[in-house]
N, C-alpha and C positions, 0 to 999 in steps of 0.2 A: 504493500500500500504506500502511495506517495504521501508521507506524513505532512509535508509542507502544504500540498494542495488540499488535503482533507481538513487540515487545521483552518485554512483560509475559508473553505466552504462552510465549516461549522460556525466560524465567527460571523460570516455574512448571514447565515440563517438565523443566528441569535441576535443580530444587531437591531432588528425592529423591536425586540423585547427589551434590549438595553436602552434604546431610545425611549420606549414607553416608560420605563422606570425613571429615566432622567427627567422627564417632564411630569412625572407623578410626584417625585420627591423634590419640590422646589421651595424657594423662599425660606420660611422658618423651619422647614423639614428637610432641607437639602443636605444637612450633615449625615442623615440616615443613608443617603446614597453613597457618599464618598468614603464613609468609614468601613464599608464592606470590603472584604478581600476578593480576589479574583474568583475563587471557587463559589463564594456566596452569591456574587454577581452572576456567575454562570448559571447556577441552579435556579435563582429567582427570575431569570430572564427566559427560561424555557417555556413556562406556561403562556405568558402573553405572546411569545413568538409563535407558538403552535396555533393559537387562536387566530392571529393575524394571517399566517400562511394558509390556514384552513379556509378562512373567509375569502382570501384572494384566489385560492385554487378553485373554490366553488364558483366564484364570480367569473374566473377565466374559462371554466368549463361551460358556463352558460352562454358566453359569447363566442364559443368555438375555439378557444386557445387552450387546448389541453396541455397540462404540464407533464413533461416526460420524466417520470420518477426513475426510470431505468438509467437515464443519463446521470441523474443526481446520485444514484447508488454507485455508479461507476466512479464518480469523482471521490466518493467517500471510501470505497472498498477495493477498487481495482488494483491488482498487484502489477505495478509497472506504470508506464505512461499511457493514460487513457486518451489516445489520439482521437478515437471516434467521438468521445464526449466533448473534446475541445473544438472539433469541427462543428458539432451541433451548436455549441455556444457561439462560435464565430458566425454561423449562418443566421442565428436568431438574437444577435446582440442587442438590437433595438427593442425587441419585445422583453428581453431579460432586464434591460436597463429600466424600461418603463415599469415593469412589475416591481423591481426593487425600489425605485423612487416612490411608487405608490405605497409600498409596505412601510417605508420610513415615515411618510406623511401620516399614514393611519396610526403608526406608533406614537407620533407626536400628539395627534388629535385625541386619541383614546387616553393616553397618559394624562394630558392636561385636563380633559373634561371628567375623567374618573375622579381625580382629586377634587375638582370643583363640586361634583355631585356629592361626594362623601362629606366635604366640609360644609356645603350649603345646607344639607339636610341633617347635619350633626350626627352622622352615622358613627364617626370615630369616637365621639364622646359617649354615645349611647351603647355601642357595641365594641368590646375590647378587640375583637378580631380585626376591626378597621383602624384601630388606634395607631397613631404614629409614635415613634420612640422618643420624641422630644417632650418629655414629661414637664419640663419647665414652661413650655408654651401654655399648657393647660392650667398651670398654676398662675402664671402672670396674666392670662386672659380671663381667668375665672371660669373657664369651661369645665373645670373639675366638678363644679356644682352639679353638672349634668350626668356625672358618672353614676351608674346604678348602685355602686357600693359606697358612694360618698355618704359620710355620716352627718354632713352639714347640708341641709336642704334649704333652698330659698322658698319661703311660703308665699310671699306676696309678689316677688319679682322673679325674673329669669336672668341668666348670665349675659344674654345678648343685649341687655339695656345698660350694662356697665359702661360708664363714660371714662373713668380713669381709675388707676390703682395707686393707692398711697402706701409707701413702704417705710418701715422703721428698720434700719440696718444697724445691728450692733457690730462695731468694727474695732479690731485690735490695732493700736498704733503705738509709736514710741512715746507718745504723751500719756498713754493709758487707754482705757476702753471708752469709745465714743459712740453715741447714738446719732445717726444721720437720718433725718426725716425728709421725705420729698416725694414728688409725683414721678411714677415710672415713665421713662421715655423709651428706653430700648434695653436690649440685653444681647450678649454674645455668648455662644456656646464654645467650649473647648473642644479639642480633637476627640476626647473620649466621651463626649456627650454631656459633660457636666457644664456648670456655668464658668465662664471666663471673667466676665465683668457685668455690672449693671450700670445704667445711666439714669440719673435723676435730675429733675429740675425743681426750682423753688425750694432749695435745700436749706435746712437749718440744722444746727447741731447742739449737743450738750455733752459734757463730760459725765461719765457715770459716777465719778467721785462727788459731783455736785448734785446727786440725785435728789437729795432732800430739798434743795433750793429750786430745782427744775428750771434752771436758767438756759434758755435757748438763744442761740446767736445765728442771725441770718448770714448765709454765705453768698457773697456777690458772684455774679456770673450767670451764664445761660444754662449750662448743664454741668453735672459733676459725674465723673466716671469712677466707680469704686471697684477695684480688683477683688474678685470673689475669694481669693486666697487669704484676704485680710478679714473676711466676714465671719463672725461667730454664728449669728443666726439672723433670720429675716422675719418680720411681721408684716402681713398683708391686710389692707383694708380696701374694700371695693365700694366705689361710690357711683351714684347716678346723679344727674343734674335735673333739678325740679324747678319748674316755673311757678312762682307765687305772685298773685296780683295784689298790690298794696292798696291802701285807702285812696291814693291819688291816681288809681288805675295804671300806675307804673308797674311793669313786670320785672320782678327780681328773680334771678337764677341762683339757687342755693344748692350746695352739694349735700346729699343724703346717703347714708349707708344703705346698701341693698339689703332687703329683708327676706 
């Protein structure tokens, strides 16, 4: 068997599934794609690739372009140089290229919209089988309230009306232990899937040694980045913005904890 040829063929057959997964694990879940090794990527790409090729093979058969599986088998298993197979490829190169480009486009579309459907209908928070491995996203967004096994239920509200998250970060520094309070802006994951840092705005701080006095000091600046390696623990508060009409018909927006 020509190992080089068969390896290329296997890679090309799996590439639509790899593309599917690349567009499925995007944005806040992209780390889940890149942290996998080659074997995990290979195994998890088989199922979407099979479905894509089955769909295209069925469609090709309907329009009269039957795929020659014998030629494909020769490329994968033929002992020696599969001259007949390569002649077939040369004679049908336009059809093969069209088939392959369509398979990649289907992989992109299916991967992108599969994620959209799962996220928009909250399948990942309701069913663990659909859940992404970025557990911090579910904490920072408040989506963990929707977990079936969550022991903290929202009685009056739902997680999708959360407008902002307020964080109390207990941080170890050379000056001693400090509490930083602020509104969550963003976060970054480390290579192993843990937190690398968190970014806050409207930050104030106080020293733990001044706990009895509770003296808070405003920190000037737009945002503050806190390396997670310095964080001892985090406290989360989830707020919604509520409009209240005053006596003079002026509308005031106030933050309220979700309930």
